[in-house]
N, C-alpha and C positions, 0 to 999 in steps of 0.2 A: 686828633679828631673824638676819643672816647673824651676827654679833657672841656672839647668842644661842647660836645652832648649834653654832658652831667653840669654844665653851666647854663646850657639852653632848660635842662627838664629844672634848675632850681630856680631859674629868671621867668620858668614858663611860661616860655614861648617856642618850646623844643615841640616838631610840628610830627605828627606820626604818617606817614605815606610811604604804603608796602609797596609801591615800585620803584621810591628813590634808593639809590645807593647808599645808605646812613644807617648806622647800629640801630637806631628805632623800627628801620623797616624788618633788618634781617632778624632781631627778636619776633619782632610781632609774626614775622611770616615761619620761625620756628615754635612758636609760641600754637599759632594754628594748625600747623603741620600734626603736632602733638595731641593738640584739641581730638583734631578728624580721626589720627588712628586709636584714640582712645574711644572716639566715638563707634567705631568699624568693632573694634575686638567687642565693645558692650554688647552691642547690636546683634553680632556674630554668635557668642556663646553665649548669651541670654537671654536672645530674642527667636531667632533664625533657627538653631541646633533643636530648643528645645519646641520647636513649631513642626521641624520635618522629623523630628526621632522621635519624638513624644517621650522625652528627657523624664526620667524619674515615675513616669506609668509603667504599670506592669500588670498582666492579665494571668490570670491562674489556669494553669491548662486544664480542660477538663478529661474527663476517663470516657474514651470513647471505643474502645474493646466490646468486642458484641453488636454494635451499632450498626447499621449498614451503610455500606457509602453514601447512598444520597442522605440517610438522618445524619451521619456524621458532616455533611459538605453541610449543613442548615445551621448543625448545633455551634459548627467554628463560625458561620457568617455573624450568626448574632453575635459573636463576642469579638469581632475584626481579627479573628484569624486564618490563615491558609491553610494547606494542605493540600501535599503530591503523594501520589501510591510508587512506594517504590520498589515492592518485591510481592508476588505474593508465594500463599502454601494453602496448605490444606488441613483444615480440621474439621475433622465428618461432626461434630458437638452447634456448629454453628451454620446458618445458612450463605448460600455464594454471597460473594463480593460484601460479608460484615465483616468489620476488623478484626483481624487477629492481634497488631500490636503497635505501641505509637512512638514516636520521638520526638520531644522530649516527652518524660510518663507523664500522668497525670500529678495533679496538684504541682506541678515546676509551675515558677513565674519568666513569664516572657516579655517582648515586647508587643506594642499594639502592632497587626499586621507582619505577627511570624510565622510561617510556614512549619506547619506539623508533616512528618513525614511518616506516612502509613504502609502497613502491610497488609495485604487484603486476604479473605479466604478466595481462594478458585473457584468458578463457575462450574469448574467438574473435577471429578474426583481421580487423581492419576492412580493408573495399573500398576496393582499389587501382585507378585507372584504366591496363591496358597501354601503353607510352610505344609511338612508331609505331619501332617499328625495321626494320620490311618495309624494302628497299634498301640500308640502312644494313652497316656490316662490322660484322665477324661480332663484331671487338675492342667497337668503339665499342657492341654491343648488348648485349653482357657485361656492362659498364661501369653501361650504361642499365637494365638489369633488376635489378641489384645495388642501384642510387641507388633505384630507386620498390620495395625491398623484396621482390621476386621471385626465385624460384628458377631457374635452366640446368637444363633437364632433358634431356633426349635430342637429343644434337646429331647429326642424318644428313646427311652430303654427299651430293647428284645430280648429275649430269648437267648442267652446262651453263657457256656460258662465263665468266659471271660469278663471278671468282674469290673465296673465300669474304666474299661476298655472301650477308644473309639474305632468302629468298627466300618463306618460307610459315612460319606460325605453329602450333601445335598446342596444346589441352589437353584432357583425360583422351578423348587421341582423335582430337577434332573440331578443323575449322581456326579459327583466328580471321583472320577476312579482314581486308585492308587496310580497307574500309569501315568494318569492323566497329571496330579501331583506329582509323580516321580521325574517326569518330564517337563513340567513347570509351564504350571496352569494359571494366568492373571485372570484376574478380577479387580472390579474399580476400589479403591480404597474407600472402608464403613460398609462393605457388602455384608449381608448379614446371610451367615451358614449354617444351615441346619447338621446337626448331629449326630446320628444313631447311634448308642451307647450300649455295652452288653449289661444284664443285670447279675449276674454272677451264675446261677441256678433256671433263669426263666423266670418270668411274672405271669404265665399260663401253666396250669396243674392240669393233669386227664388224668384218665382211668389207669391204675398198675393193670398190664396186661397178663395173662396167664399163660405162660412158656414152655407150660410142662406137656411131658408128651410131642413138642413139636421137634424137627430135625434142628441140629446145631446153626448151619450154614441157615435156614428161613429164622431164625431165631433174630443172628447178630443183622440180616439185612431189614428183620425191623425194629429192632432196636433203633439200627441206625437214622432211619422213618423218621422215626418221633422224637430224635433228639436225645435219647439213653445213651449212655456208656456201656461198653462190653467190661466188665471188671474180670476179676480170677475167673478162670472156669478151671473146675477140677473133675478129670475124669475118671470114677468107679469101674469096678467091674462090672461086663453087660450082664454075665447068669443070667445066661439066656434070651436076654431081649437083644430089641435090635439096636447095633451101636449108630452111634454120633446121635442121640436120643438126649433131649433135657429131662430128667428126671426129677430137680430141684432148684429152687430160685432166692436171691436172697436181693432186695426184701420179699418175702412169701405174698402170694397172691390173696388176695380177700377180698370180695365183691364191693366195692365203692371205692376202695383205699386208691391215693391220689399220690402222682408224681409229679417231678418238677422238670424239667429241660433240664439236662446236663449232669440229672444226677444216675448213680452207677450201679449194673443190676450183675452181678457175681451169680452163674450158673454151676451147676453139676452134670454131666455128662455121661453117659455110658460109653466105656471102650479104655483102652490105653490111650494116653497121651503122644502124639503124634511125634515121628523123630525130627530132629533139627538137622541135617544133613548139610546146613552149612556150616556147622561145629563140629 
């Protein structure tokens, strides 16, 4: 059969009928099938795929952090990108619904219509327990407040012998007591907490009182009321004078002499030193 076909080709009398059961029809059908397969492969990989997947095209991911969700959405639409919110967190420095982080990161290369995963700022701050900073140093209190997510509000220095020590806390004008803090006082994260701090000797000065000639018990009560501390009490022989009377003081009284809260006043008193029966 093949010899007859070759002789027909040589003589020019071979007929090409694809439906016939001849070698010519078989070869023609194989060649036609091969051409169809090649066309399909070329069309699929070099025409269809590039059109549907934007093969070879890439977009630089923009920096979305700090933008509101509405701004980010418009920004992405202009660049043929999409987004999905995957989580929320809280950052007091950003407005509600602002983008905190993104994936892929900015400047990454992605294909058109890629979905960007966003973490946004919560609309309401979470509640957080106020740290117990009362009686702590002011510097340590600042660090603790920041680590808990709170802001330092107004700082007020008040007369107190404890220098740079936190004495009281306030929120919106109301005191947060030490007991409340110890029991677990909650405030929205990012809240401003006002702090009252001791200034050491006090920032208010006043006239030194004249204590000479007054009974010791009265002097002690007076000094405590003025924020002054009673220092050494030295007893001297009465020598016929009334017992328990202050006969000298240090600092010595002078008209117009000033003292500050927390200063120590030494006293000399008539009589014998009281016996401590507990020893």
